[in-house]
N, C-alpha and C positions, 0 to 999 in steps of 0.2 A: 334326478332331473329337475332343474330349476324352471321357473315359469318362462324365462326368456327363451330357453332352448325349445320348450313346447311350442311357443308361438312362432319360432323360426321354422320348425317342422311344419306347422300349419300353413305358413307362407309358401313353403316349397310345394306342399300338396296342392294349394290353391293355384299355383303357377302351372303345375302339371295338368290340373283339371281344366284350366283355361285353354291350354294347348290342345288337349284332347277334344274339348268342346268345339274349338275352331276347326279341327281336322274332320270331325263328324259333321259339322255344319256345312263345310265346303264339299263334302262328298268324297274326300280322300280316304277316310275310313267309313266303311259301309255298316251302319247300325240302324236299328229301328228309331223312330222319332222319339219315343219315350226315353230311350237311353240318352239321346242328345239333350232332351229337356232336363233330365236328372243331372247330367254333367254341368249344364248351365246353372242350375239351381245350386248345386254343390259349390261351384266356383264362386258365385256371388256370396254365399254364406261364409265360406272359408276366407275369402279375400276381405270381406267386411270385418270379420273378427280379427284377422291379422292386422289390417290397417288401423282399426280403432285402437287396438292395444299398443301398436307402435307409436301412434300419435300421442296417446296418453303418457307413455314412457318418456318420449322425447320432449313433450311440452310441459309436463308437470313434474 
C-alpha cells in the first residue's frame, strides 16, 4: 500500500464521519452526546490530515 492510497482511504473515512456526525447532530440518528462529539472530533482530525497531505502533494 502506497502513501497516496492510505490518505485516499483516510479521506473516505473522514467523509463518512462527517455524514454520521451531521446525522447525529440533526437527530436523525439517536446517540448520546459524547458519541456525537467523538464523531465531530474524528471528522476534524481525519479531514485535516487528508487535506494537508493533498495540498502538500499538489503544491510541492
